[in-house]
C-alpha positions, 0 to 999 in steps of 0.5 A: 804163286798162291793157289786158288781156293777150292771148295771141299764137299759140304758135310754137316757135323750135326748133333746125334740128338737133334734140336734140344734145349739151348743155354739161356744167358743173362750175363756174358760172363756166363758164356764158356770162357777158358782160363785165358778168358777166351771163348772155349767154343764157337757160339750161335746166339739169338734173343731169348723168348719167341725168337729162340723158338722161331729160329730153332724151328728153321731146320737147324740142329744144335751143335751145327758146325761146332757151335753151342746154341745160346739164347740171350736176355737181360744184360747179355742181350743188350751188350750183343744186340743193343748197339745195332741200328734200329734194335730195342736195346732193352728187351728181346723182341716179342712182336715177331711172327717169323724167324726173319723178324729176329736177330742172330750172331755167331761169336768166334771161339778164342775171342777175348771176354772183354770184346766178346760182344763186338764181333765183326758186322758180317757175323750178324744176321739181321732180319734175313740180311747180312752186312759184309764189307759195306754191302748187304746180302740176303741170307734166307735161312738159318741153315744158310747163315750157319753154313756161311763164313759168319759161322761154320765156313772157314778159309784154311791154308796149307804150307809145306816145308817138307823136302818132297811134294805132299798130297792133301786128302779130305777125310769123309766123316761118314765113310772114312774115305780119303778124298784127294784134294791137291798136291803141294810144293815147297815153301810159302810161295806155294801156300794153298788156301781152300774153303772148308767147314769147322769139324772137317778133317784132313790128312797130308801124306808124303808123295815118296817113295811109293806111287800111292801117297796113302802108302807113304808117311802121313805128315799131318792129320788135322781137324779144322776148328777155325780160320787158319793156315797150317804148316807141314813141318817147319822152315829151317833158317840158314846159318849166319856167321856172326862176325859178318853181321856188323859190317852188313848192318853198317852198310844197310844203315847207310843205305836206309838213310839214303832211301828215306831222303828220297821220299818227297811227299809227306802226310802228317806233321810228325810222320807217325801217331798212335791210336787204338783198334775198334773193339770188333777188329781187336776181337777178330784179330785177337781170336785169330792169333789165339786160335793159331798161336801154336805149331803147326799153325805157327812156323818160322818166318822165311828169312835168309841172306837174300832178305838182309839183316833187318830181323836177327833171325839167327839169334832169336826165333822169328815166327809167322802166322799166315792169314787166309786171303778173304779174311785178310781182305776184310781186315785190310778194308776196315783198317784202311778206313782208319789210315785214310782218316789219319793221312787225310787222303783216299788210299788203296790197299797194297799189302798186309804182312804177318802175323809176326811173333818176335821172341826173347832177344829179337831186334828189328833194324832201323829201315824204311819200306818199299817206296811204291807200295808203302806210303801210309801204314799201320802197325797193330799190336795183336798180343803180348805173352809174358812181356814184362818190360816195354819193347818200344817201336822206334820212329824217327820224325821228319826232323829225324828225332827218335820217338819210342812208342809203347804199345799194348795189345789193341794199340796201333801206330800209324806211320809214313813207312817209306819215309819215316825210319823205324825199327826196334833196335833194343832187344826184347827182354823176354816173352813173345810180342805179336804184330801185324803190318798193313800198308796203303798208298794214294789211290791210283798213284804208284809214283806218289813218292816222287811228288811234292806234298799237295796243298793242305798237307800238314807242315812237317814239324821241324823246329820245336824249340828247346827240349829238356829231359824231365823224366827218367831214362826208362819212362817211355810214351809218358812225356819224359822229354818236354819241348817248347812246342807241345805238338811234339807229343809224349813219345820223344825218346828219353835219350834225346837221340837225333840222327844226322846220317846213316852212321848215326843209325849204325851207332844207335844199333850198337849202343842199345844192343846186348852186352855180349854178342853181336851188337856191342852195347857201346855208349853213343 
């Protein structure tokens, strides 16, 4: 059971020199970006000119919560503020009497340069108002805004993979005192989240052998930089005897085939489609991954024999970056709007999973998802690191024809995840591939899958006439296969594979596997 959020004491991390001259920026390229073209620090930005003077007069201090203060004008002002409703996009306002007449925004460290001008709505302060998850809230002072989760306040999690219970302490920056926060048991189910602030420091100690944890080994010391979840040590995957894998894959393939046949209701003609994230969502998701991409924030995903062989964790590391609850809810709500538009029905959120990082050699066995909760879903490609060959998501449509969809960072794939068989059976050839998965079902209808499709649902696309391979076998998502009915789209697999039963799924897994080791590499 996840533990409830706790609010640690507020401790402002302020500059020693008080308010001083902020940076003036005309072009966004002049913001502090690192070698990866990501913001190297958090930014508190506002219009240059009169607003800059008024905002700085509101009892705030340069460097508050690790934010660099920046005044924007010219192209930079237009890019960041010009898209807001009711805002003059050309020049910063001059007819202002109070900071309440001004605009401000917090730009998140780790944001990619190409989308830095599109933070999520809750990061904007507009004339004393902040919009968050469709609601508008009053925020009366700049200090209050800077100390909100638009800027300096963050949600932070801890997951313990040490053999013993550990104890977490918040470190008072003024006195150095270690203030007890909580004890933490083993594993992902015991993950605990707190609300804290950028710059706060925590130490984690073993609870054994001494009664006073501060006399035991310190397991972790960390200074909070952003939203995140940190692991104390790492999960250890169980050993899987490779000789038993093919039989387990065979039985799983047969079972998953039967499961997909049980679902009556459909939502779309093909059972999937490809789309693109809005820029503000890509900015937020991408920054979160980038800021948490390394250990101890990245840990091994908890797999084991009880979870099956869907991911080949015994051959290839499958890493996991947990997401804090409030941030997850915010993302789920925005992504739900996209899925509702695709599915054509009102949906409720059931689950969000990830971020999962696949590594070289990774495979994902063809499967369907949980019937009661996973009706209409979304795969989000967050990032790819040193991936030089497409690693396609394989989706079988309503006629069980295989489609192989190429994704780039920021791309999304809508899919009917309890009905449409899907996987990634071809091994990832190299690099790291990071995805997020989010799931929905028709509102107030946990038995949706037992019902026929309602009137107005698009007819499943079954007969598309004759199909021909006109491209190359490695030409994915480019229309290599054409059919008489062009509604089939550009993603049909160049193999022109169609499954007729569960054994076909097993044979596909064998045929595209590595040349050596588990999998086979045999011809279909």
